[in-house]
C-alpha positions as CSV (number, residue, x, y, z in Angstrom):
1,M,-9.4,23.3,5.8
2,S,-6.1,22.5,7.4
3,I,-5.8,20.4,10.5
4,T,-4.1,23.2,12.4
5,K,-7.1,25.5,11.8
6,L,-9.5,22.7,12.8
7,I,-7.7,22.1,16.1
8,E,-8.0,25.8,17.0
9,L,-11.8,25.5,16.7
10,L,-12.1,22.6,19.2
11,P,-12.4,23.1,23.0
12,D,-9.3,22.2,25.0
13,S,-10.9,19.1,26.6
14,V,-11.7,17.7,23.1
15,K,-8.2,18.5,21.7
16,C,-6.6,16.1,24.3
17,D,-8.7,13.1,23.3
18,T,-8.8,13.3,19.5
19,V,-7.9,10.0,17.9
20,D,-8.4,10.4,14.2
21,F,-9.1,13.0,11.4
22,K,-10.5,11.8,8.1
23,D,-11.6,13.8,5.0
24,V,-15.1,12.8,4.0
25,R,-17.9,14.0,1.7
26,L,-21.3,14.5,3.4
27,M,-24.5,13.3,1.8
28,D,-25.4,16.8,0.7
29,G,-22.1,17.1,-1.2
30,R,-20.1,19.2,1.1
31,S,-16.5,18.3,2.0
32,A,-15.9,17.9,5.7
33,I,-13.4,16.4,8.2
34,R,-14.6,13.6,10.5
35,V,-13.1,14.0,14.0
36,T,-13.1,10.9,16.3
37,I,-12.4,11.2,20.0
38,D,-11.6,8.4,22.4
39,R,-14.7,9.0,24.6
40,L,-18.2,10.4,24.5
41,L,-18.7,14.1,24.3
42,T,-20.2,15.8,27.4
43,Q,-23.2,18.1,27.1
44,E,-21.0,21.1,28.1
45,E,-18.6,20.3,25.2
46,K,-21.6,20.1,22.8
47,D,-22.8,23.4,24.1
48,K,-19.4,25.0,23.4
49,M,-19.4,23.7,19.8
50,T,-22.7,25.4,18.7
51,S,-21.1,26.9,15.5
52,K,-22.6,25.9,12.1
53,R,-19.2,24.4,11.3
54,F,-19.9,21.4,13.6
55,V,-22.3,18.8,12.3
56,G,-23.5,15.6,13.9
57,L,-22.3,16.2,17.5
58,D,-24.5,13.3,18.7
59,C,-22.9,10.6,16.6
60,V,-21.5,7.6,18.6
61,G,-19.6,4.7,17.1
62,F,-19.0,1.4,18.7
63,Y,-17.3,-1.9,17.9
64,K,-19.5,-4.8,16.7
65,Y,-18.1,-7.3,19.1
66,A,-17.4,-4.9,22.0
67,P,-20.4,-2.5,22.2
68,E,-19.3,-1.2,25.6
69,I,-16.4,0.7,23.9
70,R,-18.0,3.9,22.6
71,K,-16.4,6.8,20.8
72,S,-17.9,10.1,19.7
73,Y,-17.4,11.5,16.2
74,F,-18.5,14.6,14.5
75,Y,-17.9,16.5,11.3
76,V,-16.3,19.9,10.8
77,V,-17.4,21.7,7.6
């Protein structure tokens, strides 16, 4: 999947805060793109992204030495 098609799938509020795109392989063998955003996803945004293409909408990453900095990430298959 190209990045331009991926960006079209995202809600407008998420498009503004995207930080990183990375090609990954999921544990079940599927290829996906990990999207990292600079803040936590709201429940409204999660409700908009109910398609089967979005996996792991509840994933949150944080820094080891600065746990107050949190970023949401999810996968697009």
